[in-house]
N, C-alpha and C positions, 0 to 999 in steps of 0.2 A: 221378586215375589209375584206369583201369578195373580191375575185379576180375581179368579174364583176364590183363592185363599183370602185375598184382601177383603172381599165382600162378606165372607163368612166370619170374620173376626168380630168379637164382641167389642163394645165401646171401650171397656176397660183394657182389653188386650191391645186395641188399636192405639190407645193413649200410651201404653207402655212401649209400643213399637215406635211411636213418634220420638219419645225420649231416648230410645235405644239407638235409632239411626242418626240422630242429629243433636247430641248433647252439646258439642262444642259450638255448633252454629247458634243454638239457643242462648248459650252463654255469651257469645260474641254480640248477638243482637241485643240481649238484655243490657250488656255494658254500654254499648253505643247509644241505645235509647236513653238509659239513665243519665249518662254523662252529658249528652247533647241537651236534654230537656232540663237537667239540673242547672245548667248554665244559661238556659234560655230566658227565664224570667229575670234573673239578675242582670243579664245582658240588656234587656229592655230598660230596666231601672237604671243601669249604668249610663245608657245613652241619654235618658231623661235628666240625670244629674249634671250632664255636661251642657245642657241648653242654657243659653244666656239671653237676657232681655232687660230693658230698663225697668226700674221700679214703676209699677202701674200707679195711676192717679185716680182718685175717686170721681164718679160722675156727678151730675148736678144734684142728684138725690143723696149723695154721700155714700154710694154703694161701691164696693171694691170687688174685683173679680175673685172667683174661687181660688184659694191659695194665699189670699191676703185678707186682712180685716181693717176696717176703718177705725182710726184712732184720732180723736178730737184734740186739737192743739190747746195748750193751757193758757197761752198768752194772746194769740191773735184770734182764737175762736175758730180758725180753719182746721181742717183735718187732712190726714195723709193715710195712705195704705201701707201697712206693715206686714211682713210675712207671718204666717201662722206657724206654730212650732212643728217640728218634724213629726212628732207622734200624733198630731191632729189628723183625723180622717181627710180633711180638706187641705192637707199639706200640698204644696205645688209640685213636689217630687224633685225640685232642684233648689239648691241654696243660691243659685245665680239668677233665678227668675221666679217671681212670686205670683205668676198667673198660670194656674193649673191647666185650664183648657188650651192655652197657648203652648205650654210645655208638651202636652200630649199630642196636639196637632202637629207641632214642629217635629217631634220625634217620630210620629207615625208617618209623616210625609218623607222623612229621611229614610226610615226603614223600608217604606214602599219603593222609593227610588233605588235604594241599595239592592233590594231583592230583584227588582226589574232588570237592572244592569247585570247582576250576577247570573240571573237566569239566561240572559242572552249569551254570556260567556260560557255557560255550562254546556251549551250545545256542542262545542268542540270536544269536551270531555265525554259526552254521550256518544258521539260518532266514533271516537277512538275506543271508548270503553266497551261498546257492544262487541266489536271484533276482538278486542283484547281478552274479554271474558271467555270467548269461545276458542281462542288460540292458545294463550299461555296459561289460562286457568282462572278460577274464581278467587283464589287465595291472594295473589299479588294485588288485585284491585282492592280487596277488603283491608289488607294491611296498609296500603298506601293512604287510605282514609284516616287510619289511626295516626300515622306520622304527620300528616297534614294538620291534624287537630293540635298537635304540639306547637307547630309553627303559628297557627291561628291564635292560640292562647298567649303566645309570646308577643304577638303584635298587639293584642288587646292590653296586655300589661304595659307595653311601651306607650300606647296611646293615652294612658292616664296622665302622662307628663307633657302632653302636646297642647298647643292652643287650638281653638275651634276649627280653623281651616285645615290644619294638618290632621286633626282628629277625624274630621269627616273623610279626608282622603284615605286615612288608614282603615277606617270602617269599610270603605268601598273595596279596598285591596283585600282585606281579610275575608270579607263576605264572598267575593268572587272566588277566592282560593277554596274556601270551605264548600261552596256549592259545586264547584268543578270536581272536587274529590268525592262528594256525597252522591252526585248524580249517577255514576256507574256503580256505586256501592249497593244500592237497592237491587238493580238487575243482577248483580253478582250473587247476592243472598238468595234471591228468588230462583236463580239458576241452580244454586247449590241444593235447594229444596227439591227441584225437579230431578237432579242427579240421584238423590237419595231415595226418591219415592217413585221412580219411573216404572211404568207398567201397572200401577194400581191407582186409579183415579180417586177412589174413596180415601186411600191413605194420603194421597197428595192433598186432597181437600182438608183432611184432618191436620196435616203438617202446616198448611198455610193458616188454618184457624188457630193452631197453637202458637205459630209465629206471632200472630196478631195479639193473642192473649198475653204471651210473655212480654211482647213489646209494650202493651198498654199497662201491664202491672209495673214494669220498670219505669214507665212514664209517671205513673201515680206516685210511686216511691220517690222519684226525682222531684216532683212538684212539692210533695210534703217536706222533703229535705230542704228545698229552696225557701219554704215559708219562713223559717227562722232568720234566714239571710235578709229577706225583704223586711221582716219585722224590725230589724236593726236600723232601718232607714239610713243606710250609709250615704255619706256624701263623697266618699272616695273608695274606689274598688281596686286599688293597687295590690293589696294583700290577697284579695280574693282571686285575681287572675294569676298571680304568681303560684299560689297553691294548686290551682287547676292545671297550670302548665306542667308542674312536677308530676302530678297524678297521671296526666295524659301520657307522659313519657314512660312511666312505669308500666301502664297498661299496654302500650305499643310493644314493649319488650316482651311482656308475658305472652301476648297472643302470637307474636312471631315464633315463639317456641312451641306453642301447643296447637295452633290452628293447622289443619291438614287440608290438602287439596282433594276435591271430589270429582273433578272433571273426568269422565270416562277415558281410559287409555285406549288409543287406537292400536290394533294388533299390527305388528310389523310383518310385512310380507316376507322379508328375508330374515326371520328371527334368528336363524343359525349363523348368519353372516354378520359378525360384530362390526366390521368396518362399514358395511353398507347401512346398517340400521343406525349407527351413530351419526353418519353423514345425513341420513334422512331426518333424524330428530333435530339436528342442528339447522338444517334447511327450513324445517317447519317452524322452528322457534323464531326465525328472523322475520317478524311481521313489521313491515315498514308503515310509516304514517299514511302514505298515499293509499296503500292497499287496504289498510284498516278503514279509512274514510270511505273508500269505494265500496267495500263490503257492507258497511253499515248503511250507506246510502242505498245500496241495492236491496237490503232487507227492508229498509223504510219504505221505499217506493213500491216494492212488491206487496208489502203489508197493506198499504193504503189502497192498492189496486184491487185487493180481494174484496168482493161485495160485502161480506159479513165483517171481516176483521177490520177493514178500513173504517167503517161506520162505528164499530164498537170502540175503537181507539178514540175517535172523536167524542163519543158519548162519555167515555171515562174522563177525558180531558176536561169537558165542561162540568161534569160532576165534581171533579177535584177542584176546579176553579171556584165553583159556587161554595163548596165547603170551606176551603182554605180562606176565601175572601172574607166571609163573615165570622167564622170561628176564630180566625187569626186576630180579629179585632174585638173579640168578646171581652177581653180584659179591659181594654180602653173604654168600651161601651159601659161596662159596670162601674168604672171609676167616674165617668162623666154623667151618664143618664141616671144611674142609680145611687151615685155618691158613696161608693164603696171604697174603703181604704186600699192602699197598694197591696198589702199582704193578703187581705181577704179577697180581693179581686183575682189574685193568682190562683185561688182555689177553684175558679171556674175551669181552669185547664185540668186540674186534678180530677174534678168531677167528670169532665168530658172523657177523660181516658178510663175512668172507672166504668162508665157506661159503654164505652167502646169495647172494653173487655167482656162485658156481659153480652153485647151484640156478637162479638167474635165467637164466644162459647155457644151461642144459639145458632150460629151459621152452619156449623158442621152437620148437626142432625137435620136441619132444614134443607141443606144441599143434598143430602142422601135421600130425602123423601120427595122433594119437589124439583130438584135440579138447581144448578147454580144461577141460571138466567132468571127464573121466576123468584128465587130467593132474593136476588139483587133487585128485582122490580118491587118486591114487597118492601125492602128497606128504603128504596127511593120514595115510595109513596108515604111511608111513615114519617121520614124526616121532612118531606115537603109539607105535610100537615102540621108537624110540630113547629117548624120555623115560621109558617104562616100565622099560627096562633100567637107566637111571640111578636111577630111584626104588627099585628093588630092590637096588641096589648095596650098601647097608649090611648086607644079609643075609650077605654074605661079609666077614668081619671081617679084611680085608687092605687096608691103606691104598692100595697101588698099584692094586688093582682099583677102588676107589672113585674114585681120581684118573682112571683110564682111562675109567670110565663117564661121568664128568662132562665131561672135556675132549674126548675122542675121539667118544664115542657121542652124548651129549646135545647138545653144541655143534657137533661136526663133522658127523656124519650128520644130526642133527636140523636143523642150519642149512641143509644142502643141500636137505633135504626141504621146509622152509618157504620157501626161496627159489624153489621151483617153484610154490608156491601163490599168491603175491601177483600175478604177471602174469596168472594164470588168472582171478582175481577181476575185475581191470580189463577183461580181454578179454570175459568173459561179460557184464558189466554194460553196457559201451559198445555191445555188439552188439545190445542190445535197445531203444535209445533213439536219437532224432535229435539233431543238433547243438544245437538250440534247448533241449533238455531235459537235456543232459549235466550241467551244473552243478547242476541241481535234484536229479537222481537220485543224484549223488555226495554232495550235501548230505544227502539222505535216508539214505544209507548211514552217514554220520557221525552223524546223529541216532540211528539204531538202535544203533550202536556205543556212543554216549554213554549212552543209556538202559540198556543192558545193563551197561555199566561202572559206572554209578552204583549199580546194585542189587547187583552181585557183586564188583567189583574190590577193595573193602577186605578181602575174605576172605584174599587172598594175603599182604599185609604184616601184617595184624592177627591172623590165625588160623593160616593154613597155615605161615607162616614163623616159626620160634622159635629164636633163637640159643642158648638156654639148655639145650636138650635134646640127647640123643644117640640113635644108632640109626636105625631106620626112620622115626621121627617127623621127623627132619631133612629127609627127602626127600619128605614128604607132598605138597608143592606140585607136584613133578614127576609124581607118580602121579595127582593130580587132573587136571592138564592133559592127561596122556596119555589118561585116560578120556574127557575132553571131545572130544579129537581123534577118537577112535574112534567115538563116538556121532555126531559130525558127518559122518564119512565114510559111515556107514550111511545117515544121513538124506539126504545129497547124492545117493548112488547111487539110492536109492528115488525121490527127486524127479525125477531125470533119466529113469529108466525110465518113470515115469508121464507125463512130458512128451513123450517120443518119439512122433512121429507126430501130435502135436496142435499146433494154432496157439495163440498166446497168447489168453487169454479177454479180448478187448478190447471186443467189441460191446456188453457190458452197461454200459460206461461211455460209449458213444456217445450223446450227448443227441439227435442228429438221427435216430437209429434206423437209419442206414445201416450196411452191413457194413464192418467194419474188417479190413484185410488183415493188418497187422502193426504192431508198435510203431513201427517206423521210418516206415511209410507213413501212419499215422494217429495221430500223437502226441497230437493234441487229444482224440481219443476216449479214449485211455488215461489221460491225466493231468488232463483237465478244465481245461487251460490254453490260452488262445489264443496263437498264435504269429504272428498278423497284425501 
């Protein structure tokens, strides 16, 4: 579809076009988002139920930690700490440990280490996935993620019967597997959007916006569906994981039958020669691990060498780090600092994704009017202000104010702001590369995100978040994230101002010495990768 036709389409017609060109992709993304997030909160609760510790003892004032209550002895006059009932808001979250802050801190540290190790291992999947997406197609990568999900749920089911040491080892194994499978999944879906909307920047932006909208709607439905599970305050999750394992297997079979490949077919030079074309296709499909890694490394190094693209990938990595670091601990923050029950605390994630949906819906018209870069800058400024307000909330020693700052300002307005940011990133990135290189450049983005996350993500669960403290120290993670957003906003604006009126610096990568017009017109010069 031509650019002129795309720009003249009405908003309603463009929306219809989005659902016309990628209904199966939207269905796939909706299912994956729903399934992963539906099991997310129960997974955290499951880990908490497995935490063990000795029964706490009262201090000199007869005070017991949250999760237990003081009970005075009838004979000796002394007292002991006894666990509170499961349906009490101060329940410790584990029948094996009656100290709620300790349970949350231990499970948070475990999950933080788990994700850190898994992120490191996922780099290999990203290196291979980027080249695989552009060689054998998007569909195999997306289907592999579904089948891996079945294996992961089977491991979680088996871990219910294991002692603590084996349980921890199983968690590390399943998390590494799922992260390695999901790392190339997102670049594959983004590349599929680029395939279906190539040549129309406005339609591409609309597609990414609707991808985010559908994603967040599915997330909200998943969180609401998980609320009754958490409200049961289960002490054993064997049945839960067995059911999810069976459902995951059914979904994998269904999408194997209906999901279609969208990677553009290369025209055969000798189309009338059946033997020659068949041999060429067979030779092209034989992508070795070494060549895949070399190709992805070439795309990564060339991407970071580009003055604009390299800095933009670092900006996005730091933005993602700041958001995921604090928002990922929002549920634990609500349970400890605001004394919210397990099931009610899970609603913060549902609210977050509702507001992300609103922000994604706002992003498309804003991108058309102001451009993706300045829309992204606006979103960063708003979320920086919202999270800073939440961070300074404890300065006002009124519980209602702190609750308002968390639920309305940080999750409400902050979620709308961040929902505007993500479609802008995808629109900016895909606008600078050709279809043959989309998978590699999205893989390069994942690599940068992973490297940044490996170096700094443990700061949030291990240093910035502390359930044992009071006052402004409890919101330190929000303040740090707000500061990062603001610095990235300034960096992005300066980068865009410096870039205006200049073509991408591609000619220095052109081995032939010919002048390169743009990334899209001369991708080989930019990335040093042959697309013949």
